[in-house]
RONU-220248 format. One record per residue (C-alpha): x, y, z; residue in three letters. Coordinates in nm, 3 decimals, padded with zeros to 5 digits, always signed. Layout:
{{X, Y, Z}, ALA}
...
***
This chain:
{{+01.934, -00.427, +09.706}, ASN}
{{+02.189, -00.318, +09.445}, ALA}
{{+02.047, -00.546, +09.181}, GLN}
{{+01.692, -00.415, +09.227}, SER}
{{+01.813, -00.057, +09.200}, ARG}
{{+01.993, -00.125, +08.867}, ALA}
{{+01.807, +00.000, +08.559}, PRO}
{{+01.623, -00.270, +08.373}, LYS}
{{+01.692, -00.323, +08.003}, MET}
{{+01.382, -00.266, +07.794}, SER}
{{+01.278, -00.554, +07.565}, SER}
{{+01.108, -00.319, +07.320}, ARG}
{{+01.277, -00.261, +06.985}, VAL}
{{+01.344, +00.102, +06.923}, VAL}
{{+01.229, +00.196, +06.573}, PRO}
{{+01.507, +00.305, +06.341}, SER}
{{+01.516, +00.663, +06.235}, ARG}
{{+01.669, +00.569, +05.899}, ALA}
{{+01.483, +00.641, +05.580}, GLY}
{{+01.248, +00.397, +05.408}, PRO}
{{+01.403, +00.074, +05.287}, SER}
{{+01.460, -00.008, +04.921}, ALA}
{{+01.176, -00.259, +04.926}, LEU}
{{+00.929, -00.001, +05.053}, SER}
{{+01.041, +00.248, +04.788}, ARG}
{{+00.996, -00.012, +04.516}, VAL}
{{+00.653, -00.100, +04.654}, THR}
{{+00.545, +00.265, +04.652}, ARG}
{{+00.675, +00.306, +04.296}, THR}
{{+00.482, -00.001, +04.181}, VAL}
{{+00.162, +00.124, +04.343}, LYS}
{{+00.211, +00.467, +04.190}, LYS}
{{+00.275, +00.337, +03.836}, HIS}
{{+00.059, +00.026, +03.816}, LYS}
{{+00.002, +00.032, +03.440}, LYS}
{{+00.368, +00.085, +03.363}, LEU}
{{+00.465, -00.194, +03.601}, THR}
{{+00.214, -00.436, +03.451}, ILE}
{{+00.336, -00.349, +03.102}, GLY}
{{+00.699, -00.406, +03.200}, ALA}
{{+00.615, -00.741, +03.361}, LEU}
{{+00.420, -00.854, +03.053}, LEU}
{{+00.708, -00.745, +02.830}, TRP}
{{+00.961, -00.942, +03.037}, ALA}
{{+00.728, -01.243, +03.049}, PHE}
{{+00.685, -01.231, +02.671}, GLY}
{{+01.059, -01.223, +02.608}, LEU}
{{+01.104, -01.510, +02.849}, PHE}
{{+00.848, -01.712, +02.655}, CYS}
{{+01.018, -01.632, +02.324}, VAL}
{{+01.375, -01.722, +02.422}, PHE}
{{+01.390, -01.925, +02.742}, PHE}
{{+01.057, -02.079, +02.847}, ALA}
{{+01.054, -02.460, +02.830}, PRO}
{{+00.750, -02.655, +02.718}, ALA}
{{+00.512, -02.713, +03.011}, PRO}
{{+00.428, -03.065, +02.892}, VAL}
{{+00.697, -03.324, +02.826}, LYS}
{{+00.643, -03.573, +02.547}, LEU}
{{+00.586, -03.931, +02.654}, THR}
{{+00.672, -04.238, +02.452}, GLN}
{{+00.304, -04.325, +02.421}, GLU}
{{+00.228, -03.984, +02.271}, ALA}
{{+00.516, -04.013, +02.027}, VAL}
{{+00.407, -04.361, +01.918}, ASP}
{{+00.049, -04.243, +01.868}, ALA}
{{+00.179, -03.949, +01.665}, PHE}
{{+00.383, -04.173, +01.436}, HIS}
{{+00.087, -04.406, +01.390}, THR}
{{-00.133, -04.118, +01.281}, SER}
{{+00.143, -03.983, +01.055}, MET}
{{+00.148, -04.313, +00.869}, LYS}
{{-00.218, -04.253, +00.786}, GLU}
{{-00.126, -03.903, +00.672}, VAL}
{{+00.147, -04.038, +00.444}, GLU}
{{-00.094, -04.295, +00.297}, HIS}
{{-00.349, -04.021, +00.221}, VAL}
{{-00.079, -03.796, +00.075}, GLU}
{{+00.021, -04.067, -00.172}, SER}
{{-00.341, -04.081, -00.288}, LYS}
{{-00.347, -03.702, -00.300}, LEU}
{{-00.043, -03.694, -00.529}, MET}
{{-00.214, -03.940, -00.765}, HIS}
{{-00.528, -03.724, -00.757}, ALA}
{{-00.323, -03.417, -00.849}, HIS}
{{-00.175, -03.600, -01.147}, LYS}
{{-00.522, -03.707, -01.256}, THR}
{{-00.645, -03.350, -01.229}, TYR}
{{-00.350, -03.218, -01.431}, GLU}
{{-00.409, -03.473, -01.707}, MET}
{{-00.782, -03.393, -01.720}, ALA}
{{-00.713, -03.019, -01.723}, TYR}
{{-00.452, -03.052, -02.001}, LEU}
{{-00.689, -03.267, -02.203}, ASP}
{{-00.955, -02.998, -02.170}, GLN}
{{-00.709, -02.717, -02.245}, SER}
{{-00.627, -02.869, -02.584}, GLN}
{{-00.973, -02.771, -02.701}, HIS}
{{-00.953, -02.414, -02.566}, LYS}
{{-00.846, -02.258, -02.891}, VAL}
{{-00.879, -01.894, -02.987}, TRP}
{{-01.236, -01.767, -02.926}, PHE}
{{-01.353, -02.114, -02.828}, TRP}
{{-01.643, -01.967, -02.635}, ARG}
{{-01.785, -01.828, -02.961}, PHE}
{{-01.726, -02.148, -03.164}, ARG}
{{-01.998, -02.406, -03.093}, PRO}
{{-01.795, -02.718, -03.179}, GLU}
{{-01.509, -02.629, -02.944}, TYR}
{{-01.742, -02.500, -02.676}, ARG}
{{-01.914, -02.842, -02.678}, LYS}
{{-01.581, -03.025, -02.654}, LEU}
{{-01.472, -02.813, -02.358}, VAL}
{{-01.805, -02.872, -02.188}, LYS}
{{-01.775, -03.249, -02.240}, ASP}
{{-01.428, -03.248, -02.083}, LYS}
{{-01.542, -03.052, -01.777}, GLN}
{{-01.685, -03.344, -01.569}, PRO}
{{-01.348, -03.528, -01.539}, PRO}
{{-01.187, -03.202, -01.428}, VAL}
{{-01.457, -03.143, -01.166}, ASP}
{{-01.437, -03.502, -01.042}, ALA}
{{-01.059, -03.484, -01.004}, ALA}
{{-01.086, -03.152, -00.822}, TYR}
{{-01.352, -03.293, -00.586}, ALA}
{{-01.125, -03.591, -00.512}, THR}
{{-00.838, -03.355, -00.427}, ILE}
{{-01.063, -03.155, -00.198}, ARG}
{{-01.197, -03.463, -00.016}, ASP}
{{-00.852, -03.618, +00.026}, LEU}
{{-00.720, -03.286, +00.156}, GLY}
{{-00.987, -03.284, +00.423}, ARG}
{{-00.906, -03.642, +00.518}, VAL}
{{-00.535, -03.559, +00.540}, ARG}
{{-00.605, -03.254, +00.756}, ASP}
{{-00.818, -03.468, +00.986}, GLY}
{{-00.544, -03.727, +01.033}, HIS}
{{-00.289, -03.450, +01.086}, MET}
{{-00.509, -03.294, +01.350}, ARG}
{{-00.539, -03.629, +01.528}, ILE}
{{-00.161, -03.671, +01.514}, ALA}
{{-00.098, -03.327, +01.662}, LYS}
{{-00.367, -03.379, +01.923}, ARG}
{{-00.170, -03.676, +02.052}, ASN}
{{+00.119, -03.439, +02.122}, LEU}
{{-00.074, -03.139, +02.255}, GLY}
{{-00.027, -02.771, +02.191}, VAL}
{{+00.167, -02.724, +02.517}, TRP}
{{+00.415, -02.997, +02.430}, SER}
{{+00.765, -02.939, +02.299}, GLU}
{{+00.642, -02.987, +01.943}, ALA}
{{+00.361, -02.732, +01.981}, GLY}
{{+00.577, -02.470, +02.152}, VAL}
{{+00.860, -02.504, +01.900}, GLU}
{{+00.619, -02.487, +01.606}, GLU}
{{+00.461, -02.169, +01.744}, SER}
{{+00.808, -02.017, +01.789}, ARG}
{{+00.892, -02.109, +01.431}, ALA}
{{+00.571, -01.936, +01.318}, MET}
{{+00.667, -01.624, +01.513}, LEU}
{{+01.017, -01.607, +01.368}, TRP}
{{+00.886, -01.671, +01.018}, LYS}
{{+00.643, -01.380, +01.050}, SER}
{{+00.920, -01.166, +01.198}, PHE}
{{+01.153, -01.242, +00.907}, GLU}
{{+00.880, -01.168, +00.652}, SER}
{{+00.827, -00.827, +00.813}, GLY}
{{+01.201, -00.757, +00.799}, LYS}
{{+01.216, -00.855, +00.431}, VAL}
{{+00.926, -00.620, +00.355}, PHE}
{{+01.097, -00.335, +00.539}, ALA}
{{+01.432, -00.397, +00.370}, GLN}
{{+01.272, -00.401, +00.026}, ARG}
{{+01.083, -00.078, +00.090}, GLN}
{{+01.392, +00.087, +00.235}, THR}
{{+01.597, -00.010, -00.069}, PHE}
{{+01.353, +00.157, -00.307}, TRP}
{{+01.322, +00.463, -00.082}, ASP}
{{+01.701, +00.494, -00.072}, ALA}
{{+01.724, +00.462, -00.449}, LEU}
{{+01.469, +00.735, -00.517}, PHE}
{{+01.613, +00.957, -00.244}, THR}
{{+01.960, +00.939, -00.397}, ILE}
{{+01.824, +01.008, -00.745}, LEU}
{{+01.638, +01.317, -00.618}, ASN}
{{+01.917, +01.453, -00.397}, SER}
{{+02.089, +01.694, -00.632}, ARG}
{{+02.031, +02.007, -00.425}, ASP}
{{+02.051, +01.851, -00.079}, ARG}
{{+02.341, +01.810, +00.161}, ASP}
{{+02.445, +01.463, +00.266}, TRP}
{{+02.339, +01.503, +00.631}, ILE}
{{+01.977, +01.587, +00.550}, SER}
{{+01.970, +01.306, +00.295}, MET}
{{+02.097, +01.052, +00.550}, LEU}
{{+01.846, +01.170, +00.809}, LEU}
{{+01.567, +01.138, +00.556}, ASP}
{{+01.678, +00.782, +00.479}, LEU}
{{+01.696, +00.705, +00.850}, LEU}
{{+01.340, +00.821, +00.918}, PHE}
{{+01.211, +00.633, +00.613}, ARG}
{{+01.387, +00.316, +00.728}, ALA}
{{+01.241, +00.348, +01.077}, LEU}
{{+00.894, +00.397, +00.932}, ALA}
{{+00.933, +00.095, +00.701}, ASN}
{{+01.059, -00.133, +00.978}, PHE}
{{+00.779, -00.016, +01.207}, THR}
{{+00.515, -00.098, +00.948}, VAL}
{{+00.681, -00.430, +00.866}, GLY}
{{+00.703, -00.530, +01.232}, SER}
{{+00.339, -00.440, +01.298}, ILE}
{{+00.231, -00.638, +00.992}, MET}
{{+00.441, -00.933, +01.112}, ALA}
{{+00.289, -00.949, +01.460}, VAL}
{{-00.064, -00.905, +01.322}, ILE}
{{-00.004, -01.188, +01.075}, SER}
{{+00.128, -01.409, +01.356}, PHE}
{{-00.168, -01.338, +01.584}, ILE}
{{-00.421, -01.406, +01.306}, PHE}
{{-00.249, -01.737, +01.225}, SER}
{{-00.280, -01.863, +01.583}, LEU}
{{-00.648, -01.977, +01.565}, PRO}
{{-00.580, -02.215, +01.275}, SER}
{{-00.268, -02.336, +01.455}, PHE}
{{-00.467, -02.412, +01.770}, LEU}
{{-00.740, -02.580, +01.567}, TRP}
{{-00.476, -02.802, +01.407}, GLY}
{{-00.369, -02.922, +01.751}, TYR}
{{-00.727, -02.979, +01.864}, GLY}
{{-00.684, -02.752, +02.162}, SER}
{{-00.974, -02.698, +02.401}, GLY}
{{-01.138, -02.362, +02.462}, LEU}
{{-00.964, -02.276, +02.788}, PHE}
{{-00.625, -02.417, +02.691}, SER}
{{-00.642, -02.256, +02.348}, GLY}
{{-00.738, -01.917, +02.492}, THR}
{{-00.449, -01.924, +02.739}, VAL}
{{-00.204, -02.027, +02.468}, PHE}
{{-00.337, -01.755, +02.237}, PHE}
{{-00.287, -01.488, +02.503}, VAL}
{{+00.062, -01.608, +02.595}, VAL}
{{+00.172, -01.634, +02.232}, ALA}
{{+00.029, -01.290, +02.152}, SER}
{{+00.212, -01.134, +02.447}, VAL}
{{+00.533, -01.305, +02.334}, ALA}
{{+00.496, -01.173, +01.980}, GLY}
{{+00.418, -00.820, +02.095}, LEU}
{{+00.713, -00.825, +02.337}, SER}
{{+00.951, -00.935, +02.063}, LEU}
{{+00.833, -00.663, +01.825}, ILE}
{{+00.841, -00.399, +02.100}, ALA}
{{+01.200, -00.491, +02.189}, SER}
{{+01.304, -00.489, +01.825}, TYR}
{{+01.147, -00.150, +01.759}, LEU}
{{+01.294, -00.013, +02.081}, GLY}
{{+01.643, -00.112, +01.967}, LEU}
{{+01.579, +00.041, +01.626}, LEU}
{{+01.457, +00.370, +01.773}, TYR}
{{+01.751, +00.382, +02.015}, ALA}
{{+01.991, +00.328, +01.726}, SER}
{{+01.811, +00.596, +01.526}, GLY}
{{+01.832, +00.840, +01.817}, ALA}
{{+02.206, +00.769, +01.849}, ALA}
{{+02.250, +00.826, +01.476}, ALA}
{{+02.061, +01.157, +01.494}, VAL}
{{+02.269, +01.265, +01.792}, TYR}
{{+02.588, +01.176, +01.605}, GLY}
{{+02.475, +01.365, +01.297}, ALA}
{{+02.386, +01.669, +01.508}, ALA}
{{+02.729, +01.654, +01.673}, SER}
{{+02.897, +01.643, +01.333}, LEU}
{{+02.695, +01.941, +01.216}, VAL}
{{+02.789, +02.134, +01.529}, ASP}
{{+03.158, +02.048, +01.487}, LEU}
{{+03.145, +02.151, +01.123}, GLN}
{{+02.979, +02.479, +01.216}, ARG}
{{+03.244, +02.549, +01.479}, GLN}
{{+03.522, +02.468, +01.232}, ARG}
{{+03.377, +02.701, +00.971}, LEU}
{{+03.339, +02.977, +01.228}, ALA}
{{+03.698, +02.929, +01.341}, TYR}
{{+03.830, +02.937, +00.984}, GLU}
{{+03.631, +03.251, +00.911}, GLN}
{{+03.766, +03.415, +01.224}, GLN}
{{+04.123, +03.325, +01.130}, GLN}
{{+04.071, +03.461, +00.779}, ARG}
{{+03.939, +03.788, +00.912}, LEU}
{{+04.236, +03.820, +01.145}, ARG}
{{+04.473, +03.760, +00.852}, GLY}
{{+04.304, +04.023, +00.641}, GLU}
{{+04.318, +04.273, +00.925}, TYR}
{{+04.686, +04.202, +00.978}, GLY}
{{+04.768, +04.266, +00.614}, ARG}
{{+04.606, +04.613, +00.612}, ARG}
{{+04.851, +04.910, +00.611}, PRO}
{{+04.860, +05.102, +00.939}, HIS}
{{+04.916, +05.479, +00.959}, GLY}
{{+05.184, +05.637, +01.176}, ASP}
***
């Protein structure tokens, strides 16, 4: 039979002799550099949380109403607190009138100051107690929203940016004074070395300021979480996520600064090299001119 003698097509798939796929190469790279991959993923996750991540919990109308109800209690306590502050100021001013020169060594004035001390202490105790009551009502109000709500996430972002700006202000102030003293002490220095010195000082100042900013932000997170009445597990997760976000922001900022500094150093080195080549060319041309002006014998 002709059909039986025809060769049968094999159903097996012949393996390709091409090289490894892109996915396999990426997988091998990830397995080879696990720590670097984990760090890169955490960095990307932190930046996502800083700029793009939405709040996991949406605010409901019931939560908003409960928040406003608690805030009314806070406003009522704050009005009492303002009155207590005025009472304290009046009591303190009344006592200060008797604090004349060397009143501690004058028995009559020392007695008057001592008699005026109880109203001052009572007013201060009232301020302290009302402050605790206000903080309690504020904590209840924030607990109604939750730390993972839009209000909690936005407030934590505001805290991060505030710390970041404070670090930048510190670095700018230090850099200004460093630049001033560098210029005053740059009589015998060329402008390139002076600019490089200012660049390295600025990078050091911004590094210190950024590290101080992220440390300040991380240390402020526990009180922030306590204000929202967050639980242990939820608060720990939020603390870790917020810390990763802050570290990612600072790492990105410092990376951009160092890249800009490296570009500036490369540009300065290129200028120095061009200047050296120009001086060498001018010297060579001058030597050729002098040699051409020399008298030649027959």
